[in-house]
C-alpha positions as CSV (number, residue, x, y, z in Angstrom):
1,M,1.7,24.3,7.4
2,I,0.6,20.7,7.7
3,I,2.6,17.5,7.7
4,I,1.3,14.2,6.2
5,V,3.0,10.9,7.1
6,E,2.4,7.7,5.2
7,S,4.2,4.8,6.9
8,G,4.7,1.3,5.8
9,A,6.8,-1.6,6.9
10,T,9.9,-0.7,4.9
11,K,9.7,3.1,4.4
12,T,7.8,6.2,5.5
13,D,6.9,9.1,3.2
14,W,6.7,12.6,4.9
15,C,5.4,15.7,3.3
16,A,5.2,19.2,4.7
17,A,2.7,21.3,2.7
18,S,0.8,24.6,2.7
19,A,-1.4,26.4,0.3
20,D,1.2,28.9,-0.7
21,Q,4.5,26.9,-0.7
22,E,5.9,24.0,-2.7
23,P,5.7,20.7,-0.7
24,I,8.8,19.4,1.1
25,N,9.2,15.7,0.8
26,V,11.3,13.4,3.1
27,K,11.7,9.6,3.2
28,T,12.8,7.7,6.3
29,A,12.7,4.0,7.4
30,G,9.4,2.4,8.1
31,M,7.7,2.4,11.5
32,N,6.0,-0.6,13.0
33,L,4.0,0.8,15.8
34,A,3.2,-2.6,17.2
35,T,6.8,-3.7,17.7
36,M,9.2,-0.8,17.6
37,P,10.3,0.7,21.0
38,Q,9.7,4.4,21.5
39,E,13.4,5.2,21.2
40,A,13.5,3.8,17.7
41,I,10.4,5.7,16.7
42,E,11.8,8.9,18.2
43,K,15.0,8.4,16.2
44,I,13.1,8.2,12.9
45,V,10.9,11.2,13.7
46,R,14.0,13.2,14.7
47,E,15.6,12.3,11.4
48,A,12.6,13.5,9.4
49,V,12.4,16.7,11.4
50,G,16.1,17.3,10.8
51,E,15.7,16.8,7.0
52,F,12.7,19.1,6.9
53,K,14.7,21.9,8.6
54,D,17.6,21.2,6.2
55,K,15.2,21.6,3.3
56,G,13.9,24.9,4.6
57,L,10.9,24.1,6.6
58,S,9.8,27.0,8.8
59,G,6.7,28.3,10.5
60,K,4.2,26.7,12.8
61,V,2.9,23.2,12.0
62,S,-0.8,23.2,12.7
63,E,-1.7,19.7,11.7
64,V,-0.1,16.2,11.5
65,H,-1.9,13.4,9.7
66,F,-0.3,10.0,10.3
67,Y,-1.4,7.0,8.2
68,A,-0.1,3.5,8.8
69,A,-0.9,-0.1,7.6
70,G,-2.7,-2.0,10.3
71,L,-3.5,1.0,12.5
72,I,-6.9,0.5,14.1
73,V,-8.6,3.6,15.3
74,P,-11.8,2.7,17.4
75,E,-14.7,5.1,16.8
76,G,-14.6,8.0,19.2
77,E,-10.9,7.7,20.0
78,R,-8.4,10.3,18.8
79,I,-5.2,8.5,19.8
80,P,-5.3,4.7,19.3
81,A,-3.4,2.5,21.8
82,Q,-0.9,1.5,19.1
83,A,0.0,5.2,18.5
84,E,0.4,6.4,22.1
85,G,4.2,6.3,22.0
86,L,4.3,7.9,18.6
87,D,2.0,10.6,19.8
88,K,4.3,11.6,22.6
89,V,7.2,11.8,20.2
90,L,5.3,13.9,17.6
91,R,4.0,16.3,20.2
92,S,7.5,16.9,21.5
93,F,8.4,18.3,18.1
94,F,5.1,19.8,17.1
95,P,3.4,20.8,20.4
96,E,0.7,23.0,18.8
97,A,-0.3,20.7,16.1
98,E,-3.6,18.9,15.9
99,M,-2.9,15.1,15.4
100,E,-4.9,12.6,13.4
101,Y,-4.1,8.9,13.2
102,A,-5.7,6.7,10.5
103,S,-5.3,3.4,8.6
104,D,-3.8,2.9,5.2
105,L,-7.3,2.1,4.0
106,L,-8.5,5.6,4.8
107,D,-5.3,7.0,3.3
108,A,-5.9,5.2,0.0
109,A,-9.6,6.3,-0.1
110,R,-8.7,9.9,0.5
111,S,-5.9,9.9,-2.0
112,V,-7.9,8.5,-4.9
113,C,-11.5,9.6,-4.0
114,G,-10.9,12.9,-2.4
115,H,-14.1,14.1,-0.8
116,K,-16.3,12.1,-3.2
117,P,-17.8,8.6,-2.8
118,G,-16.0,5.8,-4.5
119,I,-14.2,2.5,-4.3
120,A,-10.6,2.5,-3.3
121,A,-8.2,-0.4,-4.1
122,I,-4.7,-0.9,-2.7
123,M,-2.6,-3.0,-5.0
124,G,1.0,-3.3,-3.9
125,T,2.8,-6.3,-2.4
126,G,-0.5,-7.0,-0.7
127,S,-4.0,-5.8,-1.5
128,N,-7.1,-4.3,0.1
129,S,-10.2,-2.4,-0.8
130,C,-13.1,-0.4,0.6
131,L,-16.2,1.7,-0.2
132,F,-15.7,5.3,0.8
133,D,-18.7,7.7,1.3
134,G,-16.6,10.9,0.9
135,E,-15.8,11.0,4.7
136,K,-15.3,7.6,6.0
137,V,-14.8,3.9,5.0
138,V,-18.3,2.3,5.1
139,K,-17.5,-1.2,3.8
140,N,-14.3,-3.3,3.7
141,V,-13.9,-6.7,2.1
142,R,-11.0,-8.1,4.3
143,S,-7.7,-8.5,2.7
144,A,-6.9,-11.7,4.7
145,G,-3.2,-11.5,4.1
146,F,-0.9,-13.2,1.6
147,I,-1.9,-16.8,2.7
148,L,-5.7,-16.4,2.7
149,G,-6.1,-13.4,0.4
150,D,-4.2,-10.5,-1.1
151,E,-5.6,-11.2,-4.5
152,G,-4.3,-8.9,-7.1
153,G,-1.0,-8.1,-5.2
154,G,2.6,-9.0,-6.0
155,A,3.0,-11.4,-3.1
156,R,0.0,-13.4,-4.2
157,L,1.3,-13.6,-7.8
158,G,4.6,-14.9,-6.4
159,R,2.9,-17.4,-4.2
160,L,0.9,-18.8,-7.2
161,F,4.0,-19.1,-9.3
162,M,6.1,-20.6,-6.5
163,S,3.5,-23.2,-5.7
164,D,3.4,-24.3,-9.4
165,F,7.2,-24.2,-9.6
166,L,7.7,-26.5,-6.6
167,K,5.1,-29.0,-8.0
168,G,6.7,-29.1,-11.4
169,L,3.8,-27.3,-13.1
170,V,5.7,-24.3,-14.6
171,P,6.4,-25.1,-18.2
172,E,9.8,-24.9,-19.9
173,P,11.8,-22.8,-20.6
174,V,10.3,-20.6,-17.9
175,S,11.0,-23.2,-15.1
176,S,14.7,-23.6,-16.0
177,E,15.2,-19.9,-16.4
178,F,13.7,-19.3,-13.0
179,A,15.8,-21.9,-11.4
180,K,18.9,-20.5,-13.0
181,D,18.2,-16.8,-12.2
182,F,17.2,-17.4,-8.5
183,K,18.9,-20.6,-7.6
184,V,16.0,-21.6,-5.3
185,D,15.4,-25.0,-3.9
186,Y,12.6,-26.5,-1.8
187,M,14.2,-26.0,1.6
188,T,15.1,-22.4,0.9
189,V,11.6,-21.5,-0.2
190,V,10.1,-23.2,2.9
191,Q,12.5,-21.5,5.2
192,N,11.7,-18.0,3.7
193,V,7.9,-18.5,3.5
194,Y,7.2,-20.3,6.8
195,R,10.1,-19.1,9.0
196,G,11.3,-15.9,7.4
197,D,10.8,-12.4,8.8
198,A,9.1,-11.1,5.7
199,P,7.5,-13.9,3.7
200,S,5.1,-11.6,1.8
201,K,8.0,-9.4,0.7
202,Y,10.0,-12.5,-0.3
203,L,7.2,-13.9,-2.5
204,G,6.5,-10.4,-4.0
205,S,10.1,-10.1,-5.0
206,F,9.5,-12.6,-7.8
207,A,6.7,-10.7,-9.3
208,P,8.8,-8.4,-11.6
209,W,10.6,-11.4,-13.1
210,I,7.3,-13.2,-13.7
211,L,5.7,-10.2,-15.4
212,E,8.6,-9.7,-17.7
213,R,7.3,-12.9,-19.4
214,Y,3.7,-11.8,-19.7
215,D,3.8,-11.0,-23.4
216,S,5.9,-14.1,-24.4
217,C,4.5,-16.9,-22.2
218,E,0.9,-18.1,-22.3
219,Y,1.3,-19.8,-18.9
220,V,2.5,-16.5,-17.2
221,R,-0.2,-14.5,-19.0
222,G,-2.9,-16.8,-17.6
223,L,-1.4,-16.6,-14.1
224,V,-1.1,-12.8,-14.0
225,E,-4.6,-12.3,-15.4
226,Q,-6.1,-14.8,-13.0
227,N,-4.5,-13.0,-10.1
228,F,-6.2,-9.7,-11.2
229,K,-9.5,-11.5,-11.9
230,D,-9.5,-13.0,-8.4
231,F,-9.2,-9.5,-6.9
232,I,-12.0,-8.2,-9.0
233,E,-14.3,-11.1,-8.4
234,R,-13.5,-11.7,-4.7
235,A,-13.2,-8.1,-3.6
236,L,-14.3,-5.4,-6.0
237,M,-17.5,-7.1,-7.2
238,Q,-18.7,-7.1,-3.6
239,Y,-19.2,-3.3,-3.9
240,D,-21.6,-1.4,-6.2
241,I,-19.3,-1.1,-9.2
242,D,-22.1,0.1,-11.4
243,K,-22.6,3.1,-9.2
244,Y,-19.0,4.0,-8.1
245,P,-15.7,4.4,-9.9
246,V,-12.6,2.5,-8.7
247,G,-9.4,4.4,-7.7
248,V,-6.2,2.3,-7.4
249,V,-3.2,3.1,-5.4
250,G,0.0,1.0,-5.2
251,G,3.2,0.3,-7.1
252,F,2.1,-3.1,-8.4
253,G,-1.2,-2.0,-9.8
254,Y,0.3,1.1,-11.3
255,A,3.2,-0.7,-13.0
256,H,0.8,-3.2,-14.6
257,R,-2.2,-0.9,-15.1
258,R,-2.3,-1.9,-18.8
259,I,-3.0,-5.5,-17.9
260,L,-5.3,-4.5,-15.0
261,E,-7.5,-2.3,-17.3
262,K,-7.7,-5.1,-19.9
263,V,-8.8,-7.7,-17.3
264,A,-11.3,-5.3,-15.7
265,K,-13.0,-4.2,-18.9
266,P,-15.4,-7.2,-19.2
267,Y,-16.6,-6.5,-15.7
268,G,-17.7,-3.0,-16.5
269,I,-15.3,-1.4,-14.0
270,R,-14.6,2.3,-14.4
271,F,-11.2,3.4,-13.1
272,S,-11.1,7.0,-11.9
273,T,-7.3,7.0,-11.3
274,I,-4.4,4.6,-10.9
275,I,-1.5,6.0,-9.0
276,P,1.7,4.5,-7.6
277,A,1.6,6.1,-4.1
278,P,-0.9,8.0,-2.0
279,I,1.1,10.9,-0.7
280,E,0.4,13.4,-3.5
281,G,-3.3,12.7,-3.4
282,L,-3.3,13.1,0.4
283,V,-1.7,16.6,0.1
284,E,-4.4,17.6,-2.3
285,Y,-7.1,16.2,0.0
286,H,-5.8,17.9,3.2
287,L,-5.3,21.2,1.4
288,G,-8.9,21.1,0.2
289,R,-8.0,20.8,-3.5
290,K,-9.6,17.4,-4.0
């Protein structure tokens, strides 16, 4: 039995899997390894283990694979400094398991490429990408975050729209509809973006509303397509797209794959897969099916 953990800022997906049993899936709160105290991490792990047992998990766990955004694993190190507290907690529950810690970039690559070379793209609230040789990430065009980058993601689309809205560049009736639906003003936006706890999430929260108007508003259509074009031109085109297919993982890219595929077609990009979340692909990878 192996356990795969895919942790983000807001939620953590857990999956216990083996070759001869149906996977058992559990969801818990997100884990920020850089800021959370060990007691809080232990509480989340204990909750997951309890749910696994309630759902019938039995037998020895031989492997635990933990993936998290921003987790940096220096070459040659098995347990990165960020994960030392987590490692102690996990080992208290799974003392015989072999532990692996890796970034969300490797998690994305394994989930969409399996053991084959390819280009992996993360397209959620933020974005990232890499070239994968079938074993490891060999090239990464930096994401640079929602202020300097994150092209193709939901937060970046929200930022582009909000910038235009505050400068009076969003045409009617879209501008009035937005003001009515969200009741935003300049100071509220500034407070949330520059002083809020989750500015990227805040900006990304407007993306679904914007995309509802993709088919009916030329301005929105241009904004949405430019966001995807920027990701293609500033990130994906820095890899050998003529040689490798692109696999996309992330709720934003998956939900709007029709638009993404349309925008990408003139660039000659071949998509191998577009999936909403990596956990299923990771199960296939670690069980040797992919």
